[in-house]
N, C-alpha and C positions, 0 to 999 in steps of 0.2 A: 331742133333743140333737144326734145325728148322723144325717143322712138315709141310708137304705139304698136304693140304686138297683139295678135289675135290667135285663136285656137287653130290647130293644124288639121282639122277635118277636111275631107275632099269637098264637102258641100260649101266650104267657106273659101275655096281657092280664089274664086273671082273676087270675093270681098277682100281677101288678103292682098290681091294684086292692086285693087283700087286703093286700099289703105296705104300701100307703099307709094303710089303716085301722090296720094294726099300728103304723106309725110314730106315728099320732095317739094311739094308746093309750100307747105308750112315752113320748111327749113329756109326757103327763100323769102319768107314774109308775105307770100301771095295768097294767104288763106282768105276764103270768101265768107260772106255772111252765112251762106247756106252750110258751109262746113263747120263754122263755129256753132251754128244752131244744132247740127248733128252731134257734135261733141257734148254740148250742154244737155241735149236730150238723153244721151247715154248716161251722163253723170246723174241727171235727175232720176232716171230709172233705177240706177244703182243705189241712189240715196233712198228711194222709196222702198226698195227691198230690204234696206237696213233699218227702216223705221221700227219703232218699238223698243229702241234701246239696245239692240244687238251690237256687239263690238266686233272688231277685226279678228279677235281671237277665235271666234266661232266660224271663221271663213276658211275654206280649204286653201292649202298653200298656193296652188297654181292660180286659183281664182283671186286670191289676195294679191298676187303679183300683177295680174291683169288689171285689177281694180286700181292698184297704185299707179300703174302706167297710164291708165285713163285719167286719173286725177292729175298726174304730171302734165299731160297734154292740155287739160282744161285750164290749169293754172298758168301754163306757158302761153296759151293762145287765145283763150276766151274768158279770162278771169273777170272782165268787165260785165259779162253776161251772167255770172254766178250770183245766186241769191244768198241772203244771209244764212238761210237754212243749209244750203249746199256748202257754203264756207264752213259752217259749224261741223258738218260731217267730215269734210276734208281735214280740218285741223284736228278733230277728234281721232280720226284714223291715223294721222301722222303721229300724234302723241302716243296712241296705243301701240304702234310699231316700235317706237323708241322705248316705251315702258316694258314691252315684252322682251326687247333685247337686253335692257338693264337687268331684268329679273333673271334672264338666262345667264348672264355673266355672274350675277350674285349666286345663282345655284351652282354654277361651275366652281366658283371660289369656295363656296360652302362644301361642295363634294370633295374638293381637294383637302380642305381643312379637316373634314371627317376622316379621310384616308390617312392624313398625317397623324391624327390622334390615335387611330388604330395602330399605325406603324410604330409610333413612339411608345404606346402601351405595350406592344409586343416586344420591343427591344429592351424596355426597362422593367419588364415583369419580374425578373429575378431580383431587382433592387427594391421595388416598391409595388407590390402586388395589390395593395388596398387603396392606393391613391388614385384620384381621378385626374386625368391629364386634360387640361383645357387646350383649345386650339393655339393660343399664344404660347403655352408651355411646349406643345408639340413642335411648333415651328422652331423654337429655340433649341430644343433637344436634337431635332433632326439636322439643324444647321451645324451644331457642334460635332455630331457624329459624322456628317458628310465631310466636314473640314478635316477630320482625322482619318478618313477613309474607311471608317467602320461600316457606314451604311452601304457603301459599294460592295462590301464583302458579304452582305446579307442578300443573297440572290432572290429568295422568296419575297422578302419585304420590298426590294427594289422593283420586282415585277408587279407587285400589287400597286405600288405607287405609280408606275408607268401606265398600268391599266386604268387607274383612276384619272390620270391626266388625259389619256386618250378619250375616256368617257366624257370628261368635262369638255374637251374640244368638240366632240360629236354633238353635244347638247347645245352648242351656241347657235343662235338664230342670226347668222351673219347675212344671209340674203335679205332678211327682213330689215336689218340695220341699213344696208345699202339703199333699199327702197325708201325707207323713212328719211334718210339723209338727203337723197335726191329731191324728194318732195319738199323737205324743209329748206334746202338751198334755193329752190325755185321761189318759194314764198318769201324768203329773206331778200332775194334779188328784187322783188316787186313790192317790198314792204311799204315804202313811202307812197307809191301810187295807190296801193290798196287802202292805206289809211286816209289818203286825201279824198278818195272816192267814197269812203264810208261803207265799203262793202262787207267788212268783217269786223263788227264792233268788239269781238272778243279776241282780236288778233294779238294784242300785247300780252294778255294773260296766257294765251296758248304758246307764244314764243318763249315766254319766261319759263313755263312748265317744261317745254322741250329742252331748253338750255340746261335746266336742272337735271333732267333725265340723262342727257348726254354726259354731263360732268360726273354724275353718279356711275354711269357706265364705265367711264374712264377709270374711276377709282376702284370699281369692282374688278376691272381688268388688271389693274396694278396689284390688288390683293391676291388675285390668282397667281400672278407672276411671283409675288413675294413668297407665297406658300410653296409653289413649285421649285423656286430657287433654293429653298432650304432642303429640298429633297435630292439635290444633285443636278448636274448638267444634263443628264439623260432625260430627266423628268421635265425640267424647265424648258429644254429644247423643243419638246412637242408643242407646248403652248406658244412659245415664241415663234416657231415656224408657222403656226396657224395665223398669228398676227401679221407675220411677214407677207402672207398671201392676200392681204386686204389693203394694199397701198392706196387705191382710189378711195376706199371708205374712210381711211384715216385722214386723207387730205381734205375730204368733204367735212369730216367731223371737226377738224381744227378750224375750218372757215365758219362753220355754223355755231361753234361754241367757243368764242373768244374768251380769254381770261386776262383782262386788263384792269386798269384802275377803275373803269366804270362799273365793273362787275365785282368789286372788292367785297362789298357788303353781302351780296348774294353768294359769292364764293365762300365766305365765312360760314354761312348757314349750311351749305352743302358739305363743307369739311366737317362741321359738327355732326351732321347726319351720318356721314361715313364713319366717324368715330363711334357713334352709337351702335354700329354694326360690328365694331372691332371684336367684341366678345364672341360673336358667332363665327367670324372669319379668322380671328387670330392676328389680324393686322389692322392698324389704325390708318388714318388718312395719310400721315407723313410716311409711314412704312410703305403704303401703296405707291405713293409718288416716287419714293426712292427706288423702288423696284422698277418702275417704268423708266426712270432716269438711267439706271445701271444696266438693264438688260441689253440694250443696243451697244453700250460701251463694252460690256463684257464679251459679247459675241464678236465685236470688231477686234478687240484685243486678242481673242483666241484665233481669229482668222489671220491676224498679222503674225502671231506666233507660228502658225502652221506654214505661212508663206516663208518666214525666216528659216524654218527648218528645211523647207524645200528649195531655198535659194532664190525664191521669186521676189521680184521687186515691184510688182504691180500694185497700184493703189487699191485699197479695200473699198468696195462700193458702199454707199450709204444705205442704211436700212430703211425698209418701208415703214417701220413703226416710229420713225423719227418725229412725225407730227404729234404722236402721243408723248414722246419724250419732251418736246417743246412745251406742251401743256403742263406736263408734270413739273418742269422747271419753274414755270410761272406760278404754279400752285405752291411749290416749296418756298418761293420767295414771298408768299402772302404772310402778313404778320402773324396770323393764327397758326400757320405751319412753322414759321421760324421759331416761335416760342417752344415748339415741341421737338426741335432738332436734337436736343439732348434732354436728359432728365435731371440735370444738375440742379436747376432751380427748385424742382419739386423735392429733391432730396434735401436741399438746404432748408426748405420751408418745413419739412417734416422732422428735421433734426437728425436724420440718418446719416449725414455726411459731415459730422463735426470735425473730423481730422482727415487730411488728405492721405490716401494710401501710399505705400512706398513701392517703388519699382526696383526690383532686385537687379544685380549686375547681369544676370542671365534671364531676366524676367521677360514675360510675354507682353510686348508693348500694346497689342490689341486688347488683351484681357485687362491690362492696367487702365486703358482709356475707357473701356466699358465700365470698370469699377468706379471710375471718376464720374460717370454719368452719360457717356456717349452711347448712342445706339450701336449695335454690332456692325450694321452696314456702314455707318459713318466712320467707325474705328478702322474697318477694313479699307475704306477708301482713302483715309489719311495715310496709311502705311503702304499705299501703292499695291493693294492686293486685288487682283481680278479685273478691274475696270480700266487699267492702263493709265497713261499720263493724263488723258482728258478727264477721266473720272477723278483722278487725284486732285486736279485743279478745281473741279466743280464741287467736290466735297469740302475742300478748304474754303471755297467761297461761301457755301452754306454755313459752315461753322463760324467764320468770321462775322457774317451778317447776324448770326444768332448771338454772338458775344456782344456785338454793338447794341442789339435790341435789349439785352439784359439790363443795360445801364442807361437806356434812352430816357429822356425826361418824363415821358408819359407812363413808362412801365417800370421805373426804378424803385425797387423795394430793398429791404434789408437782406432778404433771402436771395434776390437776384444779384445784388452786389457780391454776396458771399459766393454764389455760383460762378460769377464772372472771374473772381480771383482764383478760385480753385481750378477752373478750366485753364486759365492762362498759365498758372504755375505748373499744372500737369503737362501741358504742351511743351513747356520748357524742360521738364524733367526727362522727357523721352529723348534719348540721345539721337541727334541727327534729324529729328522730325521737322522742325522749322527750318534748319539749314537746307534740307533737301528741297523744301518748297521754294525758298529764296533763290537757290541755285537755278531752279527750273524757271521761275518767273523772270529773273534777271536775264537768263539766256534768251527767253522768248521776247523780251523787251529790246534785245540787241545791245545791252549794256555790257561792256567788257573788252578785254584785250585778247591776248593769245589763248587764254583759257576759255573764252566764250564758246568757241566751236566745240571744244571738248565737253563742256558742260551740257550744251545742247544735244550733242551726240549721245551723251549718257542718258539724257531724258528720252531721246528717241529709242535707245536700246530698251528702256524700261517698258516702252509701249509695243515692243515686238518689231521695231524697225531696225534695219541695218544700214550701214553706210552706203551700200549699193542701192538702197531704196530711198535715198534722200529726196529725189525728185517726186516720187510717189507720195512720200510723207508730206512734202510741201504742198501738194495739191489737196491733201486732206487737212491742211492747217496745222500740222504737227510741229513739235519742237525742232525737228530737223529742217524745217522750212527756212529758219534763219540762217543755218549753216549752208544749206543748199543754195540759197540765193545770194550768198556772200554778204549777208546783212549782219556782219559782226562789227560792232561799234556804230550805234545808231547816230546819224548826223544830228547836230544841234537843232537844225530846222525841223527835222522829223520829231525830235523830242518835244519841241514847242507844240507841234500839232497834236502829238499824243497826249500831252498834259492838258491842252485846251479841250480836246474831245472828251477826255475823261472827266474833266470838271463839268462840262456841259451835261454829260450823262447823269452825274450825281446830283445836279441842281435842278434839272428839268428843262433848261433852255440856255442859250448862249447869253441872253440878257441877265438871267439870274446868276450865271457864272461870273459875268463881269461885275455884277453888283456885290459879289462876295458872299452870296448866300451859302449856308452850311451845306457841306457835301455829305451825301448819305450813300453808304455802300450798297444797301439793299435797293435803293432807287436806281443806282447805276447798273446793278445787275439786271433789274427788271427791264430797264431801257435797252440794255445791250442784247438781252435774249440769250438763247443757247448758241454759243459760238460755233461757226463752221469754218470760215475762211481764216487764213493766218492773221489778217488784220484784226479780226474780232478776238482771236485768242491773245493777240498782243494787248488789246485793250483790257481784256479780262486779267491778264498778268499784271498790268499796271494798276488795276483796281485792287488786286490781291496784295501787291507790294505796298500800296498805301494803307490797306487794312492792317497788314502786319505792323507797319510803323506806328499806327494809331493804337492798336490793341495789344501788341506783343513787342513793345520797344526793347525790353531787356533781352529777348531772344534775338531780335534783329541786331542789337549791339554786340552780342556774343558772336553771331555769325560774321559780322563785319570785322571784328577783331581777329578772326581766324583766317581771313582772306590772305593768300600769299601771292596772288597774281597782282602786281602793282598796277598794271594797265586796267584791270577790272576794278580794283579798289578805287582808282582815281575816277573811272567812269561812273561808278555807283555813287561815290561821294559827290561828284559834280552834279549829277542828276538830282540827287536828294537835296543838296544845298539850294539848288535853283528852283525846283518845282514842288518839293514836299515840305522841307523844314520851315519855310516862312509861315505857312498855314498852321503847322503844328505848334510853332512857338507862339503865334498869335492866340491860338486856343488855350495854350498853357497859361499865358499871362492874363487872359480874360478870366480863366478859372481862379487864378490867384487873386485878382482884383475883386472877384465876386465872393470868394470864400475865405479871404485872408483874415477876416474878423474872427472866424471860428478857430483859427490856428493860434490866436493870441490868448491872453488871460493868465491865470495863475498856474504854476507848475509845482505840484507837491505842497502847496500852501506856503512855500517859503521863497518863491521867486516869481518873476513875471516874464512873459514870453510874447514877442510880437514879430510880425513878418511884414516886410515891405518889398515892392518890386519895381524894377526899372526896365521896361520893355526895350527902350532904345539901346541900353547897354547889355541887354540879355542877362540881367543880374537879379537875383533874389537874395535878400538879406534877412537873416534870422538873428534876433537880439535876445539874449538871455541875461536878466539882471537878478542877482542874488541879494538877499537882505543885507549882508555884511559889506556890501559895496563891490563885490566881485561882479564883473561883467564879461560876457562872452558874445562877440559879434562875428557871426559866420556869414561869408559871402559865397553864394552858389552861382557860378558862371556857366550859363548854358552855351553849348557850342553852336556854331553856325550850321553844322551838319547834324543837328539833333534829329533823331535819337541815336544815330550811328556812333557818334562820339560821346564819351561819358562826360558828365558835368564835372567841373573843377571846383573843389571846395577849398576855401582859403580863410584863415583866421585873421580878422582885421583888428580885433581888440580882445585881450585876454587878461584884463586887470584882476588880480587876486586869485587866479586859477592856476593850479600846479601843472607842470608840463606833462606829467604822467597821465593825469586825468584828461588834459586837453588832447593828447595823442589818441587816447581811447575814444573820445567823443568824435574827433575828426574821422577816425577810422570807421566808426559806426555809421555816421551819416553818409560817408562815401559808399559804404556797403549797401545801405538802403537805396541810395539814388542809382546805383549801378545794377542792382539785382531785382528790384521790384518793377512791375509793369504799370504801376500807376504814375500819376504826375509828380512834379517836384513838390507841390504842396502836400501831397500824400506822404512823400518820403520824409519831408520835414516834420509832418505830423506824427509819423511813426517814430522818428528820432525823439520828438518831444515826449511821446508816451514812454519811451525808454528812460528818459530823464525822470519822469514821474515815478516810475517803478524803482529806479536807482535811488532817488531821494527817499522812497518809502522803505529802502533797505533790502530790496531784491538784488541778489548777486547775478551778474551776467553769465551767460553760457561761455565756457572757456574755448569753445570751438569757433564760434562766430563773433565772440566778444560783444554780443548784444543781449539785452534783457528780453526783448520781444523778438521772436523769430521773424525773419524776413520771408519765410516760406508760408507760414499759416497764422502768424500773429500770436502764437502761444508763448507762455512763460516757460522757463526751464522747470521740468517736473519729474524727470527721471534721475534719481539720486543714486550715487555709488554707495554700496553697503559698507565700504571700508572708510572712505574719507567724507562721505555724505555731501559731496559737491553735486549740484544739479546741472543737467544739460537738457537742451531741446531734443526731443525724440528724433527729429529729422537730422539734426547735426550729429547726434551720436551714431546713427545708422551709417551716415556717410563716412564718419571717422573709422568705424569698424571696417567698412568696405574698402576704403583707400589704404588703411594700414595693414589689412590682411589678418588682423587679430582682434580679439574682443577684450582689450585691456582698457582700464579707465584712463581718460585723457590726463587726469591730474596726478593720481597716485600710481598708475601703471599696474595696479593689481587686476587680476582677472575679474571681469564684470559678473 
């Protein structure tokens, strides 16, 4: 099981030969009592020499390796003969090895952060010679300079950073990590027997401490990758190649340090501890996990790009660091991490994001998303930069799960609701952002007609794959797999299986799915894990499609209305009507029944307002009664393919209301229901708020014909200096952009 190595002196040749024979006997399970006594005696002697509190750190390297191998053999073959004191020494040494490794990774990340600070200070000295640059500031500065190619042109600075990266790699205690992991794996394999025999009373505490050390080691490794990635590919490559050389260690680590529902509370404490070190390293826990997630994806995408340039069609091998990537994915899906995927909620709580920024016609989409509150890594992933199509889907999955969590019942606050609305609106404002995602996931799901293969091929091209590499891409689970396998137009039976499996992932079990329990995106992503095969990427795509329908219905509606391929349109509508819309409509009407009382009451002190719903007919009715006998009854008919099709608004009763005012009100509620990402009741509530403001004497914006903006809920506040008519800032900006001139909408005078 575990080899026992001895010193290589000539005096020990006979003993070394005897040890090899003994190992052969032990490997077949034929160890004798005498041999076990010999191993135990050696361990007891080693423990006696370490008495007095000395730790593994004071032991020479080769001796420490021999001692660890001795402990491995004892745990593997004679653990029943070990005393409590001997178990204490073994577990203490194991934890000491892991602690030493964790400190080594933290020192490496700290050294890189220090080098980044020095480089950023040197590059920005001409701009701000008196300011002190923190590690977080340095990482951001170097990231921007590297993206613009400025850092690469500074040879001296690049050489300093490369030297710091190599020094960080040389200082890692990777052999010590392997030894500690081998010993820990052996203990974990025998954990139940050891506990049943009562040999190690402190075993649970020792294993918990070891798990914490390993998780902190992973996060420190991610912090080092995050800092090095900001310094350019040449610097990050050195650290990543070092990680690539430790495949066996990372496989052991992932088995010894599971990150699942059972460890959720302990993982939250470790993530908080990593955040406490963020000031020193310049990267918090979420940033570390994102770096671990992105590094293999970025290197794989770069390898595919090189193959495409060379005309090669071979599949790109999976990276040795993928066990760390799997752990990072599970940590990112932890509720504590999901809350930090963006800074939008914190900005809303502090009042620093009162108004959504504008994206110019030629604006930088990444900078706009960062300004809204996304992390730079997340913004880059959403716009398909660097990590290929796989990273594109994974970043979207994290963002959608984050948006869901913002308005979850246990975490919903005024600031989180504001953050959710600003994020969904910003995602819609970036041209092509959500449509690009939907094209990709629908292609992976196999929904579509003649354009499905073209859409899938386009997604494959973005990852560096060519048409000639379709088979290789299929083996890696890429978008070209659907086209390569002829899987265009998923059969109905396969759609049923896909929907059932997706429902099971999001509810926890098949029984819960049949019982109609609420489906949770984050739970589905955690149960699915990090996808590798095409089947798992298809499930992820189906989960993302459902997440977009739930959280970004207006964007999905706009994408669907722009589809020109009739076969794809029919396939998407059929799948949505059968597998997605029923649950969405049920949730919509449940919310209306629960909250309809809040939508009623007095409007402007002069009329009453009430809402009623009919789930069977998919209808919501809003009734407005004015004091002088005028009555307006609006009926909102939800489509069977909600939210892909827009709701239909019809006036059932308009006693005493003029046609001009009625047309304006019908137009406004139709605009609300079509353009906002909230539910029908929210749209009706927004329309009601417009009525309140109109009855209060506030004039509507002449661009959108609404008093309250559907973009950010603001009143018209920018007034023309000539005619004094007020407009919404967002509406006015769009008018200027579309018309190509800065004239007032009303009087046509220069603004």
